[in-house]
N, C-alpha and C positions, 0 to 999 in steps of 0.2 A: 828396126827388126826386133821381133820378140824373142826373148831368151826361151830355150827349151831343154828340158831334161829328160832323159830316157831311163827307164827301169825294166830290165829284162830278167825273167827267172832263169834259174840254173840249167834247165833242159831247153831253154830258148823256144818254148811253145807260146808263151804270153808276153805281151809287152804293154807298158804304159808310158805315155808322153805327158809331161807337165809343161804348160806354156804359161809364163808370166803375161799378164796383161799390162802393157806399158801405156796403153791409151786411157787408163783409168783417171778420171778427174778427182776422185776421192783421195784426199792426201792422208787419211788416217788408216785405210785399209789397202792391202794388196790382194788382187784376185788372180787366180790361176785356173786355166782350162785343163781338163784331164781327159785325154783320149786313151782308150784301151782296145786292145785287139788280140786275136789269135793268129800266130804264124802258121801258114799252110804252104805246102810245097807241091 
């Protein structure tokens, strides 16, 4: 399972999720995927 980290702004209208790529075969670099979005209700 990949690790994920969340960043939410103070008024909770925007979010970002950072996901570590653990399936990377490169031993010298770490890669992350970044998802961003807007919260709607």
